[in-house]
MDAnalysis code that builds the backbone (N, CA, C; Angstrom):
import MDAnalysis as mda
import numpy as np

u = mda.Universe.empty(279, n_residues=93, atom_resindex=np.repeat(np.arange(93), 3), trajectory=True)
u.add_TopologyAttr("name", ["N", "CA", "C"] * 93)
u.add_TopologyAttr("resid", np.arange(1, 94))
u.add_TopologyAttr("resname", ["MET", "THR", "ASP", "ILE", "ALA", "SER", "ASP", "ALA", "GLU", "ARG", "GLU", "LEU", "ALA", "ARG", "LEU", "ILE", "VAL", "SER", "ALA", "LEU", "LYS", "ILE", "GLU", "HIS", "VAL", "ASP", "ALA", "ASN", "SER", "VAL", "ASP", "PRO", "SER", "TRP", "PRO", "MET", "PHE", "GLY", "SER", "ALA", "ASN", "PRO", "GLY", "TRP", "GLY", "LEU", "ASP", "SER", "ILE", "ASP", "ALA", "LEU", "GLU", "ILE", "VAL", "LEU", "ALA", "ILE", "GLN", "GLN", "LYS", "TYR", "ARG", "VAL", "GLU", "LEU", "LYS", "ALA", "ASP", "ASP", "ALA", "GLN", "VAL", "THR", "GLN", "GLY", "PHE", "GLU", "SER", "LEU", "ARG", "ALA", "LEU", "SER", "HIS", "LEU", "VAL", "ALA", "ALA", "ARG", "ARG", "THR", "THR"])
u.atoms.positions = np.array([
    [71.157, 97.995, 116.496],
    [72.212, 98.838, 116.725],
    [73.428, 99.214, 116.426],
    [74.118, 100.367, 116.878],
    [75.277, 101.051, 116.563],
    [76.099, 100.732, 117.668],
    [77.413, 100.000, 117.547],
    [78.654, 100.436, 118.300],
    [79.211, 101.940, 117.974],
    [78.976, 102.551, 119.529],
    [80.091, 103.469, 119.195],
    [81.876, 103.201, 119.256],
    [82.149, 104.209, 117.968],
    [83.706, 104.021, 118.028],
    [84.725, 104.629, 119.129],
    [85.608, 104.361, 119.173],
    [86.740, 104.956, 120.414],
    [87.365, 105.502, 119.288],
    [88.172, 106.650, 119.993],
    [89.069, 107.591, 119.167],
    [89.835, 106.922, 118.465],
    [90.264, 105.598, 118.872],
    [91.540, 104.903, 117.806],
    [91.054, 104.117, 116.951],
    [89.808, 103.787, 116.823],
    [89.069, 103.405, 116.026],
    [88.719, 104.165, 115.026],
    [87.774, 105.567, 115.215],
    [87.508, 106.096, 114.366],
    [88.451, 106.827, 113.329],
    [89.884, 106.519, 114.810],
    [91.343, 107.317, 113.702],
    [91.802, 106.109, 112.471],
    [91.608, 104.905, 112.713],
    [91.783, 104.058, 112.047],
    [91.163, 103.847, 111.005],
    [90.018, 104.172, 110.533],
    [88.761, 103.930, 109.939],
    [89.296, 105.140, 108.835],
    [89.664, 105.893, 109.223],
    [89.976, 107.029, 108.387],
    [90.981, 107.165, 108.193],
    [91.932, 105.982, 108.091],
    [93.547, 105.838, 107.625],
    [92.781, 104.767, 106.526],
    [91.726, 104.132, 107.085],
    [91.755, 103.118, 105.960],
    [90.804, 103.760, 104.972],
    [89.548, 104.089, 105.006],
    [89.326, 105.032, 103.839],
    [90.027, 106.002, 103.257],
    [90.945, 106.806, 103.478],
    [91.717, 107.706, 102.616],
    [92.786, 106.866, 102.258],
    [93.125, 105.315, 103.222],
    [94.243, 104.609, 101.839],
    [93.154, 103.871, 100.626],
    [92.050, 103.372, 100.687],
    [91.637, 103.045, 100.076],
    [90.584, 103.824, 98.976],
    [90.696, 104.800, 99.526],
    [89.761, 106.104, 98.607],
    [88.495, 105.750, 98.473],
    [87.958, 104.890, 99.399],
    [86.748, 104.576, 99.309],
    [85.295, 105.345, 99.651],
    [84.427, 105.469, 98.844],
    [83.668, 106.464, 99.565],
    [81.994, 105.833, 100.236],
    [81.769, 104.772, 100.013],
    [81.069, 103.794, 100.911],
    [80.818, 104.049, 101.973],
    [81.875, 104.064, 102.558],
    [81.919, 104.456, 104.053],
    [82.125, 105.921, 104.758],
    [81.255, 105.787, 105.703],
    [81.962, 107.043, 106.870],
    [82.850, 106.778, 107.678],
    [83.864, 107.478, 107.349],
    [85.139, 106.676, 108.441],
    [84.297, 107.360, 110.168],
    [83.751, 108.771, 109.953],
    [83.304, 108.998, 111.234],
    [81.885, 108.289, 111.938],
    [81.144, 107.963, 111.337],
    [80.232, 107.152, 111.906],
    [80.322, 105.569, 111.807],
    [81.235, 104.973, 111.189],
    [81.266, 103.762, 111.073],
    [81.191, 102.783, 112.324],
    [80.320, 101.833, 112.451],
    [80.326, 100.631, 113.367],
    [81.429, 100.065, 114.039],
    [82.410, 99.993, 114.736],
    [83.606, 99.270, 114.862],
    [83.268, 97.666, 114.732],
    [82.273, 97.073, 114.917],
    [81.918, 95.865, 114.995],
    [81.666, 95.174, 113.412],
    [81.643, 96.092, 112.257],
    [80.996, 95.785, 111.218],
    [82.176, 94.859, 110.750],
    [81.596, 93.638, 109.668],
    [82.725, 92.699, 109.369],
    [83.481, 93.657, 108.202],
    [84.370, 93.709, 107.891],
    [85.354, 94.479, 107.502],
    [85.684, 93.649, 105.648],
    [85.420, 92.747, 105.632],
    [85.556, 91.999, 104.620],
    [83.751, 90.856, 103.991],
    [83.761, 90.361, 102.726],
    [82.464, 89.994, 102.255],
    [81.884, 90.574, 102.132],
    [80.648, 90.263, 101.617],
    [79.227, 91.044, 101.452],
    [77.979, 91.413, 102.509],
    [78.417, 91.049, 103.876],
    [77.571, 91.711, 104.808],
    [77.228, 92.787, 104.749],
    [76.024, 93.302, 105.026],
    [75.691, 94.518, 104.984],
    [74.758, 94.562, 106.451],
    [75.302, 95.469, 106.809],
    [76.238, 96.544, 106.699],
    [77.503, 95.883, 106.868],
    [78.837, 96.344, 106.334],
    [79.887, 96.134, 106.482],
    [80.791, 96.821, 105.061],
    [81.916, 96.078, 105.273],
    [82.759, 97.470, 104.654],
    [82.742, 97.168, 103.385],
    [82.563, 95.497, 102.821],
    [82.685, 94.782, 101.705],
    [83.889, 94.991, 101.151],
    [84.968, 95.041, 102.375],
    [86.817, 94.890, 101.373],
    [87.161, 93.523, 100.636],
    [88.160, 93.382, 99.927],
    [88.852, 91.918, 99.220],
    [90.016, 92.140, 99.746],
    [90.554, 90.791, 99.335],
    [92.057, 91.205, 100.024],
    [92.552, 91.845, 99.229],
    [92.619, 92.287, 98.510],
    [93.747, 93.099, 97.344],
    [93.527, 94.767, 98.919],
    [92.036, 94.940, 98.859],
    [91.999, 96.030, 100.224],
    [93.231, 95.450, 101.479],
    [92.961, 94.226, 101.958],
    [93.712, 93.773, 102.716],
    [95.037, 94.445, 102.776],
    [95.809, 94.521, 101.669],
    [97.297, 94.270, 101.691],
    [97.650, 95.875, 101.534],
    [96.529, 96.864, 101.020],
    [96.496, 98.386, 101.166],
    [96.190, 98.820, 102.504],
    [95.816, 97.948, 103.253],
    [95.487, 98.134, 104.790],
    [96.310, 97.951, 105.532],
    [96.919, 96.691, 105.382],
    [98.214, 96.575, 105.617],
    [99.673, 97.468, 105.777],
    [99.599, 97.914, 104.879],
    [100.642, 99.202, 103.836],
    [100.613, 100.618, 105.025],
    [99.040, 100.331, 104.532],
    [98.814, 102.120, 105.436],
    [99.241, 102.223, 106.932],
    [98.552, 101.120, 107.319],
    [98.839, 100.671, 109.076],
    [101.098, 100.652, 109.333],
    [100.868, 99.478, 108.697],
    [102.996, 99.729, 108.973],
    [103.535, 101.265, 108.965],
    [103.101, 101.840, 107.791],
    [103.590, 103.210, 107.331],
    [103.085, 104.072, 108.410],
    [102.037, 104.055, 109.124],
    [101.371, 104.959, 110.143],
    [102.213, 104.510, 111.333],
    [101.979, 103.262, 111.645],
    [102.045, 102.753, 113.165],
    [103.369, 102.240, 113.482],
    [104.341, 102.063, 112.653],
    [105.006, 100.913, 112.914],
    [105.542, 99.715, 113.182],
    [103.933, 98.974, 112.734],
    [103.585, 97.788, 113.382],
    [103.898, 96.782, 112.318],
    [104.371, 95.303, 112.333],
    [104.314, 94.310, 111.219],
    [103.310, 93.506, 111.362],
    [102.666, 93.326, 110.186],
    [101.696, 92.741, 110.208],
    [101.630, 91.568, 109.409],
    [102.087, 90.475, 109.551],
    [102.228, 89.432, 108.504],
    [100.912, 88.680, 107.888],
    [100.889, 88.318, 106.888],
    [99.616, 87.638, 106.396],
    [99.764, 85.933, 106.648],
    [100.694, 85.392, 107.497],
    [100.367, 83.943, 107.774],
    [100.482, 83.814, 109.092],
    [99.566, 85.207, 109.823],
    [99.825, 85.446, 111.389],
    [98.114, 85.170, 111.899],
    [97.674, 84.124, 112.571],
    [96.614, 84.007, 113.110],
    [96.006, 85.455, 113.734],
    [97.108, 85.636, 114.148],
    [96.670, 86.990, 115.111],
    [95.793, 87.854, 114.087],
    [96.513, 88.080, 112.971],
    [96.197, 89.238, 111.831],
    [95.411, 88.941, 111.316],
    [94.887, 87.680, 110.836],
    [93.840, 87.247, 110.890],
    [92.614, 87.232, 110.792],
    [92.639, 87.100, 112.209],
    [91.268, 87.597, 113.396],
    [91.404, 88.922, 113.336],
    [92.297, 89.881, 113.740],
    [92.325, 91.487, 113.589],
    [91.723, 91.689, 112.454],
    [91.679, 90.948, 111.532],
    [90.688, 91.926, 109.884],
    [89.379, 91.736, 110.211],
    [88.931, 91.212, 111.248],
    [87.645, 90.327, 111.316],
    [86.632, 91.463, 111.310],
    [86.974, 92.893, 112.651],
    [86.703, 94.109, 111.876],
    [87.247, 95.286, 112.246],
    [86.799, 96.703, 112.460],
    [87.232, 97.904, 112.566],
    [88.214, 97.558, 114.304],
    [87.069, 97.470, 115.285],
    [87.731, 96.796, 116.565],
    [88.443, 96.056, 116.617],
    [88.220, 94.683, 115.861],
    [89.436, 94.199, 116.246],
    [90.863, 94.124, 115.693],
    [90.909, 95.248, 114.843],
    [91.986, 95.449, 114.171],
    [92.593, 96.907, 114.914],
    [91.752, 97.476, 115.602],
    [92.157, 98.488, 116.231],
    [92.694, 97.829, 117.446],
    [92.303, 96.989, 117.746],
    [92.877, 96.078, 119.208],
    [94.137, 95.605, 118.840],
    [94.066, 94.728, 117.614],
    [95.417, 94.120, 117.453],
    [96.574, 95.418, 117.051],
    [96.404, 96.633, 116.279],
    [97.368, 97.332, 116.518],
    [97.721, 98.324, 117.249],
    [97.065, 98.413, 118.363],
    [97.150, 98.763, 119.488],
    [97.987, 97.734, 120.316],
    [97.910, 96.905, 120.279],
    [98.859, 95.652, 121.388],
    [100.438, 95.412, 120.809],
    [99.660, 95.762, 119.151],
    [101.648, 95.536, 118.596],
    [102.211, 97.071, 118.857],
    [102.133, 98.099, 119.114],
    [102.599, 99.089, 119.336],
    [103.117, 99.501, 120.930],
    [102.760, 98.629, 121.220],
    [102.926, 98.504, 122.861],
    [104.154, 97.287, 122.952],
    [104.242, 96.760, 121.933],
    [105.015, 95.288, 122.378],
    [106.434, 95.766, 121.478],
])
C-alpha cells in the first residue's frame, strides 16, 4: 500500500531528487514512509554522503539548521515524512 504524500512532502522529495541528481526515485510518486537510507526495497537507497547533500539543500531552500549530532535530525532522516515534519517544525521556530 502506498502512502499519499502531502504537498510539502512532494516538494521536499523534488528538492532531494534534484539535489542528488537521482534517477531511480520518482519524486512525484514516492511513498513518504519509505526508508531513506539502507537497502530496503522499496526505499530511497541513500547513504551518508547523500545525507550531507540533503542537509545543504534543505538549509539553502528552507533556512533551517540541521546538525548531525542532533537526535531529532537523525530521527528526521528515517523517512521523507519524518524529514518533512522536522523541516516544518524548524521553519516555525
